[in-house]
C-alpha positions as CSV (number, residue, x, y, z in Angstrom):
1,M,4.5,13.1,-190.2
2,E,7.9,10.9,-188.5
3,T,10.2,13.1,-186.5
4,L,13.7,11.7,-186.8
5,R,16.7,13.0,-184.6
6,F,20.6,12.5,-184.9
7,N,23.6,14.1,-183.0
8,F,26.8,13.9,-184.1
9,N,30.1,14.9,-182.3
10,G,33.6,15.8,-183.5
11,G,32.9,18.7,-185.9
12,Q,35.8,20.9,-186.1
13,R,34.0,23.9,-188.9
14,R,32.2,26.1,-186.4
15,I,30.2,29.0,-187.9
16,I,31.1,32.5,-187.5
17,G,29.0,34.9,-189.8
18,A,25.3,34.7,-190.4
19,R,23.0,33.1,-187.6
20,L,20.7,31.5,-189.9
21,V,20.2,30.4,-193.0
22,G,17.5,28.6,-195.3
23,V,17.5,26.7,-198.6
24,V,13.9,25.8,-200.4
25,G,14.9,24.9,-204.2
26,S,12.2,22.8,-204.5
27,G,8.5,22.2,-203.4
28,N,9.4,19.2,-201.3
29,L,12.2,20.1,-198.9
30,E,13.1,23.2,-197.0
31,I,16.7,23.2,-195.1
32,L,17.5,25.3,-192.6
33,I,21.0,25.6,-190.5
34,E,21.3,27.9,-187.7
35,R,24.3,28.5,-185.0
36,Q,23.4,27.1,-181.3
37,P,25.6,26.4,-178.6
38,L,25.6,22.5,-178.6
39,D,28.9,21.6,-176.9
40,G,30.5,21.3,-180.2
41,A,27.7,18.8,-181.5
42,C,25.6,19.1,-184.9
43,A,21.9,18.3,-184.0
44,I,19.9,17.5,-187.1
45,E,16.0,17.3,-187.0
46,I,13.9,15.9,-189.9
47,S,10.1,15.9,-190.1
48,T,9.0,13.8,-192.9
49,A,5.8,12.6,-194.7
50,A,7.7,9.4,-195.7
51,H,7.8,7.1,-192.9
52,G,10.2,3.9,-192.4
53,F,13.0,5.8,-194.2
54,G,15.3,6.4,-190.9
55,P,18.1,4.5,-192.1
56,I,18.5,6.4,-195.2
57,W,17.7,9.6,-193.7
58,E,20.5,8.4,-191.0
59,A,23.0,7.6,-193.9
60,V,22.7,10.7,-195.7
61,V,22.9,13.2,-192.9
62,R,26.0,11.0,-191.4
63,D,27.4,11.6,-195.0
64,F,26.5,15.2,-194.8
65,H,28.5,15.4,-191.2
66,Q,31.3,13.9,-192.8
67,R,31.8,16.1,-195.7
68,W,31.1,19.5,-193.5
69,Q,32.1,18.7,-189.7
70,L,30.1,21.2,-188.7
71,A,29.8,22.0,-185.0
72,D,27.8,24.1,-182.9
73,V,24.8,23.7,-185.2
74,R,21.3,22.7,-185.4
75,V,20.1,21.5,-189.0
76,S,15.9,21.4,-189.7
77,I,14.7,19.6,-192.4
78,N,11.3,19.7,-193.7
79,D,10.5,17.0,-196.2
80,M,7.9,16.2,-198.5
81,G,9.2,13.3,-200.3
82,A,12.6,14.3,-201.8
83,T,15.0,11.9,-203.0
84,P,18.5,11.3,-201.1
85,A,19.8,13.3,-203.7
86,V,18.3,16.4,-203.6
87,V,18.4,16.5,-199.6
88,S,22.1,15.7,-200.1
89,L,22.5,18.5,-202.4
90,R,20.1,21.0,-200.6
91,L,22.0,20.1,-197.6
92,D,25.4,21.0,-199.2
93,Q,24.0,24.6,-200.5
94,A,22.8,25.4,-197.1
95,A,26.1,24.5,-195.5
96,E,27.8,26.6,-198.5
97,S,25.9,29.9,-197.8
98,I,26.2,29.5,-193.8
99,T,30.1,28.9,-193.8
100,G,30.8,30.8,-197.1
101,E,33.3,27.9,-198.7
102,A,32.7,24.7,-200.5
103,S,32.8,21.3,-199.0
């Protein structure tokens, strides 16, 4: 397993309701989003079985952060080979669940 970590600052959307939400829509991907005091940051940690795809992961999670602008949240992704499109879809579903709104 490879572990990748990304931190993004400048988010404007803080989670007020639920503290934790998880999405498992397929057998090869799990996403958890939890509210945490991170000085306004969005911390994303990815555990993946697919080695060497750091730049692709960075592009996917950077795009997610630009769409959602989450602050004070930790996103945990457990991946067993999901495609970037599936990852993006599941991230949006998790963000919609925890914020109660669409991007």
